[in-house]
C-alpha positions as CSV (number, residue, x, y, z in Angstrom):
1,X,-42.3,89.6,-28.1
2,X,-42.3,89.3,-24.4
3,X,-39.0,88.4,-22.7
4,X,-39.2,84.5,-21.7
5,X,-38.0,85.3,-18.2
6,X,-41.0,87.4,-17.4
7,X,-38.8,90.4,-16.8
8,X,-40.1,92.8,-19.1
9,X,-38.6,94.8,-22.3
10,X,-35.5,95.9,-21.1
11,X,-33.0,93.3,-23.0
12,X,-29.6,94.0,-25.0
13,X,-28.8,94.7,-28.4
14,X,-25.6,94.5,-30.5
15,X,-24.5,97.8,-29.0
16,X,-24.7,96.5,-25.6
17,X,-22.3,93.5,-26.2
18,X,-19.6,93.8,-23.8
19,X,-15.9,93.9,-25.2
20,X,-13.1,93.1,-23.0
21,X,-12.6,97.0,-21.9
22,X,-16.0,97.7,-20.9
23,X,-15.8,99.6,-17.8
24,X,-19.1,97.9,-16.4
25,X,-19.9,94.4,-18.0
26,X,-22.7,94.1,-15.4
27,X,-24.2,97.6,-16.0
28,X,-27.2,96.2,-17.7
29,X,-28.0,93.4,-15.4
30,X,-27.7,96.0,-12.4
31,X,-30.1,98.6,-13.9
32,X,-32.7,96.0,-14.3
33,X,-32.9,95.4,-10.6
34,X,-33.1,97.3,-7.4
35,X,-31.1,95.8,-4.9
36,X,-32.9,96.9,-2.0
37,X,-35.7,94.5,-3.0
38,X,-34.4,91.5,-5.0
39,X,-32.4,89.0,-3.0
40,X,-30.0,88.2,-6.2
41,X,-26.3,89.0,-5.8
42,X,-25.2,92.1,-7.5
43,X,-22.1,90.4,-8.4
44,X,-18.2,90.8,-8.2
45,X,-16.4,92.9,-10.5
46,X,-15.5,90.9,-13.5
47,X,-11.8,89.3,-13.6
48,X,-9.6,89.4,-16.5
49,X,-10.2,86.3,-18.6
50,X,-7.1,83.9,-19.2
51,X,-9.2,80.8,-18.8
52,X,-8.6,77.8,-21.3
53,X,-11.7,76.1,-19.7
54,X,-14.5,78.2,-18.9
55,X,-17.7,77.2,-17.0
56,X,-21.0,77.1,-18.5
57,X,-24.6,76.5,-16.7
58,X,-28.1,75.9,-17.8
59,X,-30.7,76.7,-15.5
60,X,-34.4,75.6,-16.2
61,X,-36.4,78.7,-15.0
62,X,-40.1,78.9,-14.4
63,X,-41.1,82.4,-14.3
64,X,-44.0,84.0,-16.3
65,X,-43.3,81.1,-18.6
66,X,-41.0,77.8,-18.6
67,X,-37.5,78.7,-20.4
68,X,-34.0,77.5,-20.0
69,X,-31.1,79.9,-19.3
70,X,-28.3,79.1,-21.2
71,X,-24.9,80.7,-19.9
72,X,-21.2,80.9,-20.9
73,X,-18.5,82.2,-18.9
74,X,-16.4,84.9,-20.7
75,X,-14.4,87.5,-19.7
76,X,-15.7,87.4,-15.9
77,X,-19.1,87.3,-16.6
78,X,-22.0,84.9,-17.6
79,X,-23.1,85.3,-21.3
80,X,-26.8,84.8,-21.2
81,X,-29.3,83.5,-23.7
82,X,-33.1,82.4,-22.7
83,X,-34.0,79.2,-24.6
84,X,-37.9,78.8,-24.5
85,X,-37.8,75.0,-25.4
86,X,-34.6,74.3,-23.8
87,X,-31.2,73.3,-25.8
88,X,-31.1,69.9,-27.5
89,X,-28.6,67.5,-28.9
90,X,-30.4,66.8,-32.1
91,X,-28.5,68.7,-35.0
92,X,-31.7,69.0,-37.2
93,X,-33.2,71.2,-34.4
94,X,-32.8,75.0,-34.4
95,X,-33.7,76.1,-30.9
96,X,-34.4,79.9,-30.4
97,X,-32.3,81.8,-28.0
98,X,-33.0,85.2,-27.0
99,X,-29.8,87.0,-26.1
100,X,-30.1,88.9,-22.5
101,X,-28.0,90.8,-20.4
102,X,-24.7,89.4,-19.0
103,X,-25.3,87.7,-15.5
104,X,-22.4,87.7,-12.6
105,X,-20.7,84.6,-12.1
106,X,-22.3,83.7,-8.7
107,X,-25.4,82.8,-10.6
108,X,-23.7,79.6,-12.0
109,X,-24.6,77.9,-9.0
110,X,-27.8,79.2,-8.0
111,X,-30.5,76.8,-7.4
112,X,-33.8,78.0,-5.5
113,X,-36.6,80.7,-6.0
114,X,-36.8,84.3,-7.0
115,X,-39.9,86.0,-5.3
116,X,-42.8,86.5,-7.4
117,X,-43.2,90.0,-8.5
118,X,-39.4,90.6,-8.8
119,X,-37.6,90.6,-12.2
120,X,-37.3,87.0,-13.1
121,X,-39.7,85.5,-10.1
122,X,-40.2,82.1,-10.1
123,X,-38.0,78.8,-9.4
124,X,-34.7,77.7,-10.5
125,X,-32.8,74.7,-10.8
126,X,-29.2,73.7,-12.0
127,X,-30.4,71.7,-15.1
128,X,-26.8,71.2,-16.4
129,X,-23.3,72.3,-15.8
130,X,-19.5,71.9,-17.0
131,X,-17.0,73.6,-19.1
132,X,-16.6,74.8,-22.3
133,X,-13.9,75.8,-24.9
134,X,-14.1,77.7,-28.3
135,X,-13.6,75.3,-31.0
136,X,-13.2,77.4,-34.1
137,X,-11.1,80.3,-33.0
138,X,-9.1,81.4,-29.7
139,X,-11.0,84.6,-29.6
140,X,-14.6,84.0,-28.5
141,X,-15.3,87.7,-27.7
142,X,-14.7,88.6,-31.1
143,X,-16.8,85.8,-32.3
144,X,-19.6,87.0,-30.2
145,X,-19.2,90.5,-31.7
146,X,-19.4,89.2,-35.2
147,X,-22.6,87.3,-34.2
148,X,-21.4,83.6,-34.4
149,X,-19.9,81.8,-31.2
150,X,-18.6,78.3,-31.5
151,X,-18.8,76.5,-28.3
152,X,-17.8,72.8,-27.1
153,X,-19.5,71.6,-24.3
154,X,-18.3,69.4,-21.6
155,X,-21.5,68.8,-19.5
156,X,-23.5,66.2,-17.8
157,X,-25.9,66.4,-20.3
158,X,-24.9,68.5,-23.1
159,X,-21.9,67.6,-24.6
160,X,-20.3,68.4,-28.3
161,X,-20.0,71.1,-30.6
162,X,-22.8,73.9,-30.4
163,X,-23.0,77.0,-32.4
164,X,-24.9,80.1,-31.4
165,X,-25.7,82.7,-34.6
166,X,-27.5,85.9,-34.5
167,X,-30.7,85.5,-36.4
168,X,-30.0,89.0,-37.9
169,X,-26.5,89.2,-38.8
170,X,-26.9,93.0,-39.1
171,X,-27.2,93.2,-35.3
172,X,-30.9,94.6,-35.1
173,X,-32.9,93.8,-32.4
174,X,-36.4,92.4,-32.1
175,X,-38.2,96.0,-31.8
176,X,-38.3,95.5,-28.1
177,X,-34.8,95.6,-26.5
178,X,-34.2,91.8,-27.3
179,X,-31.6,90.0,-29.7
180,X,-32.7,86.7,-31.2
181,X,-30.0,84.2,-31.7
182,X,-30.4,80.6,-32.8
183,X,-28.8,77.5,-30.8
184,X,-27.7,74.5,-32.9
185,X,-26.2,71.3,-32.1
186,X,-23.7,70.2,-34.7
187,X,-23.3,66.5,-36.3
188,X,-20.7,65.1,-34.1
189,X,-20.4,61.9,-31.9
190,X,-22.3,63.4,-29.3
191,X,-25.6,64.2,-31.5
192,X,-28.6,62.5,-30.7
193,X,-31.8,62.6,-33.0
194,X,-35.0,63.6,-31.2
195,X,-33.2,64.5,-28.0
196,X,-35.7,66.7,-25.8
197,X,-34.5,68.7,-22.6
198,X,-38.1,68.0,-21.2
199,X,-37.4,64.4,-21.0
200,X,-34.9,65.3,-18.3
201,X,-36.5,67.7,-15.5
202,X,-34.2,67.3,-12.5
203,X,-31.4,69.2,-11.4
204,X,-27.8,67.8,-11.8
205,X,-27.1,69.4,-8.3
206,X,-29.7,68.2,-6.0
207,X,-31.6,65.8,-8.2
208,X,-34.9,67.7,-7.6
209,X,-37.4,68.9,-10.1
210,X,-38.6,72.5,-10.0
211,X,-42.0,71.8,-8.0
212,X,-39.6,70.3,-5.0
213,X,-37.4,73.2,-5.3
214,X,-40.4,75.7,-5.3
215,X,-41.8,73.7,-2.1
216,X,-38.5,73.7,-0.3
217,X,-35.7,75.6,-1.8
218,X,-32.2,74.6,-0.6
219,X,-30.6,78.1,-1.4
220,X,-31.8,81.6,-1.6
221,X,-30.1,84.7,-3.0
222,X,-29.4,87.5,-1.0
223,X,-28.3,91.1,-1.6
224,X,-26.4,93.5,0.4
225,X,-23.4,91.1,1.3
226,X,-20.4,90.3,-0.8
227,X,-20.8,88.4,-4.0
228,X,-19.2,85.3,-2.5
229,X,-21.7,85.1,0.2
230,X,-24.9,85.7,-1.8
231,X,-25.9,82.3,-1.6
232,X,-27.1,80.8,1.5
233,X,-27.8,76.7,1.8
234,X,-30.8,76.5,3.7
235,X,-30.3,72.9,4.1
236,X,-26.9,73.2,5.2
237,X,-27.6,75.7,7.8
238,X,-30.3,73.3,9.1
239,X,-27.7,70.6,9.5
240,X,-25.3,72.9,11.1
241,X,-27.6,73.7,13.9
242,X,-25.5,74.0,16.9
243,X,-25.6,70.8,18.9
244,X,-27.5,70.7,22.0
245,X,-25.2,70.1,25.5
246,X,-24.2,66.2,25.0
247,X,-26.1,64.0,27.6
248,X,-22.8,62.9,29.3
249,X,-21.6,66.6,29.8
250,X,-20.1,67.5,33.1
251,X,-22.2,70.2,33.7
252,X,-25.4,67.9,33.6
253,X,-23.6,65.3,35.5
254,X,-23.1,67.7,38.2
255,X,-26.8,68.7,38.1
256,X,-27.8,65.4,38.9
257,X,-25.6,65.1,41.8
258,X,-26.9,68.2,43.5
259,X,-29.7,67.5,46.3
260,X,-32.7,69.6,46.0
261,X,-30.7,72.9,45.5
262,X,-27.3,74.2,45.4
263,X,-24.7,75.7,43.2
264,X,-24.5,74.6,39.8
265,X,-21.9,75.8,36.9
266,X,-23.6,75.6,33.2
267,X,-22.3,77.5,30.3
268,X,-19.5,79.3,32.1
269,X,-21.8,80.6,34.8
270,X,-22.5,79.8,38.4
271,X,-26.2,79.7,39.2
272,X,-27.9,79.1,42.5
273,X,-30.7,76.7,41.8
274,X,-33.4,75.4,43.9
275,X,-36.4,72.9,44.5
276,X,-34.9,70.8,42.0
277,X,-37.3,67.8,42.6
278,X,-40.6,70.1,42.3
279,X,-42.8,68.6,39.7
280,X,-43.5,71.5,37.1
281,X,-45.4,69.4,34.4
282,X,-47.7,66.4,34.9
283,X,-46.9,63.2,33.3
284,X,-48.3,62.2,30.1
285,X,-48.8,59.0,28.4
286,X,-47.9,57.1,31.0
287,X,-44.4,59.1,31.5
288,X,-43.4,60.3,35.0
289,X,-43.9,64.2,35.8
290,X,-41.2,66.6,34.7
291,X,-39.2,68.1,37.4
292,X,-37.6,71.5,37.6
293,X,-34.4,69.5,37.3
294,X,-35.6,68.1,34.1
295,X,-36.6,71.7,32.9
296,X,-33.3,73.1,33.7
297,X,-31.5,70.2,31.9
298,X,-33.7,70.7,28.9
299,X,-33.1,74.5,29.0
300,X,-29.3,73.9,29.3
301,X,-29.0,71.6,26.4
302,X,-31.3,73.4,23.9
303,X,-29.9,76.7,24.8
304,X,-27.1,76.8,21.9
305,X,-30.3,76.0,19.3
306,X,-32.7,78.6,20.8
307,X,-30.1,81.2,21.1
308,X,-30.3,82.9,17.8
309,X,-34.0,83.2,18.0
310,X,-33.5,85.3,21.3
311,X,-30.3,87.2,21.0
312,X,-30.7,90.6,20.9
313,X,-34.5,90.6,21.8
314,X,-36.6,91.5,25.1
315,X,-38.0,88.6,26.6
316,X,-41.3,88.2,27.9
317,X,-41.2,85.4,30.7
318,X,-44.5,83.6,31.5
319,X,-44.1,82.0,34.7
320,X,-45.4,79.2,36.6
321,X,-43.4,79.1,39.9
322,X,-45.6,76.3,41.5
323,X,-46.0,74.4,38.2
324,X,-47.9,74.1,35.1
325,X,-51.2,72.9,36.7
326,X,-51.6,76.2,38.5
327,X,-52.2,80.1,37.3
328,X,-49.1,81.5,35.6
329,X,-48.5,85.4,35.0
330,X,-46.4,87.2,32.7
331,X,-43.2,88.7,34.1
332,X,-41.4,91.2,31.9
333,X,-39.3,93.5,34.4
334,X,-35.9,91.8,35.1
335,X,-35.8,91.3,39.0
336,X,-33.1,93.5,41.0
337,X,-32.0,90.2,42.2
338,X,-30.9,89.0,39.1
339,X,-27.4,88.3,38.8
340,X,-25.1,91.3,37.3
341,X,-24.0,88.9,34.4
342,X,-27.4,88.6,33.2
343,X,-27.9,90.4,29.6
344,X,-30.6,93.2,29.9
345,X,-32.2,95.9,27.8
346,X,-33.3,99.4,29.3
347,X,-36.2,100.3,27.1
348,X,-36.1,104.2,26.3
349,X,-38.9,106.3,26.4
350,X,-41.2,104.1,28.8
351,X,-44.6,105.4,30.1
352,X,-44.9,105.3,33.8
353,X,-45.6,101.9,35.2
354,X,-44.5,100.0,32.2
355,X,-41.6,97.8,32.1
356,X,-38.3,99.6,32.1
357,X,-35.7,96.5,31.7
358,X,-36.0,93.4,30.1
359,X,-34.1,90.2,30.3
360,X,-32.3,89.6,26.9
361,X,-31.0,85.9,26.4
362,X,-27.4,86.9,24.7
363,X,-25.9,84.0,26.2
364,X,-27.0,80.4,26.9
365,X,-26.6,80.7,30.8
366,X,-29.3,83.2,30.8
367,X,-31.9,80.7,29.2
368,X,-31.2,78.5,32.3
369,X,-31.3,81.4,34.7
370,X,-35.1,82.4,33.4
371,X,-36.0,78.6,33.8
372,X,-34.7,78.3,37.2
373,X,-36.8,81.8,37.7
374,X,-40.0,79.7,37.2
375,X,-40.2,80.8,33.3
376,X,-41.9,77.6,31.8
377,X,-42.4,79.4,28.6
378,X,-40.2,81.7,26.8
379,X,-41.8,84.7,24.7
380,X,-39.2,86.7,22.7
381,X,-40.0,90.1,20.9
382,X,-40.4,89.9,17.1
383,X,-38.3,93.0,17.0
384,X,-34.8,93.6,18.1
385,X,-33.8,96.1,20.8
386,X,-31.6,98.0,18.7
387,X,-34.8,98.5,16.3
388,X,-37.7,97.9,18.6
389,X,-40.4,99.6,16.1
390,X,-39.0,97.4,13.0
391,X,-40.2,93.7,12.9
392,X,-37.9,91.0,11.8
393,X,-40.8,88.7,11.0
394,X,-44.4,88.9,9.6
395,X,-46.5,86.4,11.8
396,X,-49.5,84.2,11.1
397,X,-51.1,82.9,14.1
398,X,-53.8,80.1,13.3
399,X,-55.8,80.4,16.4
400,X,-58.3,77.2,16.7
401,X,-61.9,78.0,18.0
402,X,-63.9,75.8,20.3
403,X,-65.4,74.0,17.2
404,X,-62.0,73.6,15.2
405,X,-60.9,70.3,14.7
406,X,-57.1,69.5,14.2
407,X,-57.7,68.7,10.7
408,X,-59.5,72.0,9.9
409,X,-56.7,73.8,11.5
410,X,-54.1,71.7,9.4
411,X,-56.1,72.5,6.3
412,X,-55.8,76.3,7.1
413,X,-51.9,75.7,7.3
414,X,-52.0,74.0,4.1
415,X,-53.8,76.8,2.2
416,X,-51.3,79.3,3.6
417,X,-48.5,76.9,2.5
418,X,-49.9,77.1,-1.0
419,X,-50.4,80.6,-0.8
420,X,-46.7,81.3,0.2
421,X,-45.7,79.2,-2.7
422,X,-47.6,80.8,-5.2
423,X,-45.9,84.3,-4.0
424,X,-42.5,82.8,-3.8
425,X,-42.3,83.9,-0.3
426,X,-40.1,81.9,2.2
427,X,-42.3,81.2,5.5
428,X,-41.7,78.5,8.3
429,X,-44.5,76.7,10.2
430,X,-44.2,75.9,13.9
431,X,-46.4,74.0,16.1
432,X,-47.5,75.7,19.1
433,X,-47.0,72.9,21.6
434,X,-50.9,73.8,22.7
435,X,-53.6,73.7,20.0
436,X,-52.5,75.9,16.9
437,X,-49.8,76.2,14.4
438,X,-47.8,79.5,13.7
439,X,-46.2,80.5,10.6
440,X,-43.1,83.1,10.8
441,X,-42.2,85.0,7.7
442,X,-38.6,86.6,7.6
443,X,-38.4,90.0,6.4
444,X,-35.5,92.6,5.5
445,X,-35.5,95.7,7.7
446,X,-37.9,98.7,6.5
447,X,-41.4,97.9,6.9
448,X,-43.1,99.0,10.1
449,X,-45.7,96.8,12.1
450,X,-48.4,98.5,10.4
451,X,-46.9,97.3,7.0
452,X,-46.5,93.8,8.1
453,X,-50.1,93.6,10.0
454,X,-51.7,94.8,6.8
455,X,-49.6,92.3,4.7
456,X,-50.7,89.2,6.7
457,X,-54.4,90.5,7.0
458,X,-54.4,90.6,3.2
459,X,-53.0,87.4,2.8
460,X,-55.1,85.4,5.5
461,X,-58.4,87.3,4.2
462,X,-57.6,86.0,0.8
463,X,-56.9,82.1,2.5
464,X,-60.2,82.6,4.6
465,X,-62.3,83.4,1.5
466,X,-61.4,79.6,0.3
467,X,-63.1,78.1,3.6
468,X,-65.4,80.7,5.0
469,X,-67.1,78.6,7.3
470,X,-64.0,77.7,9.2
471,X,-62.8,81.3,9.7
472,X,-64.2,84.0,12.1
473,X,-62.5,87.6,12.1
474,X,-64.0,88.7,15.3
475,X,-62.2,89.8,18.1
476,X,-63.9,88.3,21.0
477,X,-63.6,84.5,21.7
478,X,-67.3,84.1,22.4
479,X,-68.5,86.0,19.3
480,X,-66.5,83.6,17.2
481,X,-69.0,80.9,16.9
482,X,-66.3,78.3,17.7
483,X,-64.4,79.1,14.5
484,X,-60.8,79.5,14.1
485,X,-59.3,82.9,13.7
486,X,-56.3,83.9,11.7
487,X,-54.7,86.2,13.8
488,X,-52.8,89.0,12.2
489,X,-52.6,91.4,15.2
490,X,-49.8,89.4,16.6
491,X,-47.7,92.0,14.2
492,X,-47.2,94.7,16.8
493,X,-44.5,96.3,18.6
494,X,-44.4,94.3,22.0
495,X,-46.4,91.4,20.7
496,X,-44.9,88.2,21.3
497,X,-45.3,84.6,19.8
498,X,-43.8,81.7,22.0
499,X,-40.3,81.0,20.8
500,X,-39.0,77.7,18.9
501,X,-38.3,75.1,21.2
502,X,-39.8,76.6,24.1
503,X,-41.8,74.4,26.5
504,X,-45.5,75.0,27.1
505,X,-47.3,75.1,30.6
506,X,-49.0,71.5,29.9
507,X,-49.0,68.0,31.0
508,X,-45.8,65.9,29.7
509,X,-44.1,69.5,28.7
510,X,-45.0,69.8,25.3
511,X,-42.7,72.3,23.3
512,X,-43.3,74.7,20.2
513,X,-41.5,72.7,17.6
514,X,-40.7,73.7,14.2
515,X,-41.7,71.5,11.4
516,X,-41.3,71.3,7.5
517,X,-44.2,72.1,5.1
518,X,-44.2,68.5,3.8
519,X,-44.9,67.2,7.7
520,X,-48.3,69.1,7.4
521,X,-49.2,65.8,5.5
522,X,-47.6,63.5,8.3
523,X,-50.0,60.9,10.1
524,X,-48.2,61.7,13.4
525,X,-48.7,65.2,13.4
526,X,-50.5,67.0,16.4
527,X,-49.5,70.4,17.9
528,X,-48.1,69.1,21.0
529,X,-46.3,66.2,19.2
530,X,-42.8,66.8,20.9
531,X,-41.9,67.4,24.4
532,X,-38.7,68.3,26.4
533,X,-38.0,64.7,26.4
534,X,-38.1,64.0,22.6
535,X,-37.3,67.2,20.7
536,X,-33.7,66.8,21.4
537,X,-33.6,63.5,19.5
538,X,-35.5,65.1,16.6
539,X,-32.9,67.9,16.5
540,X,-30.1,65.4,16.4
541,X,-31.6,63.5,13.7
542,X,-33.1,66.3,11.4
543,X,-31.5,69.4,12.5
544,X,-33.4,72.7,13.2
545,X,-36.0,73.2,10.1
546,X,-36.8,76.7,11.3
547,X,-33.1,78.2,10.6
548,X,-34.3,79.9,7.6
549,X,-36.0,82.3,9.3
550,X,-33.0,84.0,10.8
551,X,-32.1,85.1,7.3
552,X,-33.7,88.6,7.1
553,X,-33.2,89.4,3.4
554,X,-36.7,88.6,2.2
555,X,-38.7,91.5,0.7
556,X,-42.5,91.0,0.9
557,X,-44.3,91.3,-2.5
558,X,-47.1,93.4,-3.1
559,X,-50.4,91.8,-2.6
560,X,-53.2,92.9,-4.9
C-alpha cells in the first residue's frame, strides 16, 4: 500500500509508538526528511504533558493523492494519522486511518505549500482545529499502546466522541511499514448521518480552498531556524512593509523650500542637491514632466521599502544626468567625491580596468544620493557582497521581441505561473516598467549561477514548447524574427535586473512594479502601469507583494 501522503514506505509500527520516556519522540519524523532541502520545521524538543485539554488539528493535504491529516497533541508532539477519505460525523461509517510518524507541534498552524519532489509535497489547509480530551481513561498514552484511543473533540467542524482503533490488535503493520487503524464517530448528540468532509472544502483559518492556497500561499515553512520561527506569514509581511516617508514630513517640506540647489537633510544625512527643477522625465498622459526634485522626493519616500532588496548588494547605476530622453550610461565605480558615509564594497580579486568599488545601499540616504547623482535606474546584483558567486534568486526575464504583443507576453507569464504552481515553487512576478515582465525565484544558499541558469533554462524551454511560435532562443535580437526571448542568461555573476520600485528612463517615470500572480488577469495591466507618482499609493493600499523573495529558504526541485 502506498503512503497516502506520497512520502514512500517509511512509516511506523507498534514498536515505534512513543512512550513518555522516549529520548527522541520526533526521531522518525526527522529521519524521513532532509532539513537542508525541505522547508519544514524540525520541531522543538517535546515538553512534558500536563495538559487537561490538548490541541487537535486536521489538515486537508493534496500530495500525490488527496487525504486528511488527523493530528492529536500528546506528550509534546502531534500523533498523526492519514485519513484518505477524511473524518466524518456519521457513526455508521468507518474511515481507514494510517498511523504515521509523530509531528512537531509547530505543524498545527501550518497552511501553505510543501515543494513538489519533497516528502509530502503538495498544498495544505487547516481544515479543522480545536481541543480534545480522552473520555474513557486519564491515560491516553496507555490507550494508544493498547491499540484504542478514545478522544472527544471540540473543534469547529468535528465535535463529539471519536474512537481510533488499530485494525490488527496484535500490532502488525501493513507489510510496508504503515500501521492501519480505523477512525469512528460514536453515536452521540453530535452525530450526523451522511456527513462528508468533502462538503466542507475550505480552511477554518483563512476561508480559502486548497486551490487558492496553492496559487498564493499565506505561509511557508522554513528549516534552519528555531521551531517557533519556522512559519512565515507572507501576507502579514506584505502588510508590514515599511511605510514610505509621509508626504508632509519635515524633510520633504524642506526639499520643496529649497531653490534650485542647496543642502538637504534626509534620513539623517546631509546631501548637497543640485538642479532641482531640471526636467528628467517627459510628461505622460497629460501630466507635467517629472523634475529632479520629484525624483529625489520619490527616492526618499520609497527608500525604506526598497532597502531590503538593495542592502548588502553591489549597485550598478544607470545614469542619465541630462534626463531620460538622452543617452544614458552605466556607472559602476563609486566616484571619489562620494561622501565618506556612503556605504561601499571593495570587490576583491578584480582584473585590471574592472570596477573596484561599488555603491551598496545599506541605508536609505544612500539611495537618495544615487538619485541625486543622476542614477534614474537602480540595478542591484543578484548575489550578496559576502558571497558574490552565490545567487539568492533564480531569474526569468521575459523579453518581448519586435512582433511580441502584450497579450503574448502575458500568456508567457501565465504559462510560467502554471509551471511554478505545478512545481510548488514560490516565484514573484514584476513589471519591468518598459515592455517586459520578470519573475524572481528565491533560493536557499548553495546553488551556483551555473546551477540556477541551467534550472531556469530547462523550465523556460519546457514552457516555450507550449507556444513555439512565440519564442526564439537566438541570442541576437535581429535573429529572433521578432519573437520573445525567455532569457535565462541573466543568471550570472554581476548580471543585474532592475530593482523593485526602481524608476525607468521613460516618459512619465514608470517604475518596475511587483504584482501578484492574480493581477496577470487584470484589465489594467501594462508593463508601465505604475509611475513614481502612483506606486506609493499602491504600496499604501496593498503593501508590497514582492516581500516573499526576501525569504531565501527555498530549495529548487529537480526538473526531469
